[in-house]
C-alpha angles and dihedrals in degrees: 000000000000092000090052092051092049092049094049116104100166143004128204121198105193116187092347115131103204096211099049130292126235098280103168091091093051093045092049093051093048091045091054091052095046127345088210095047109154092228095059089086090054092050090050090054089058094059117116111271094013114155093235092052093046090051091051092049090050091049091049092049089057093060106025095085087075092064137063107240124209117182129208122183143172118261094200129057116261117241115258122248117260140171114263133179092267092048100045091115126029121200113252117233114248 
């Protein structure tokens, strides 16, 4: 990990809320496809105040002081996910 940190010159976080995105829509869609979908655990880790997310934030805080940080953010709320005709059935992972 130390070699990776030393070799890093920049980091972009595109579309990644760092304190947990709105995941209920994603979880609901995956649950409709397959209640045992393997990615439901990943979605749960993205919930606000999840232990996994808090650990990642703490780890990042330990190394971020080495970098200049510039933030860009949306000024309007992103539309929520919804089922459409083209998304009525998602392919299950095999």
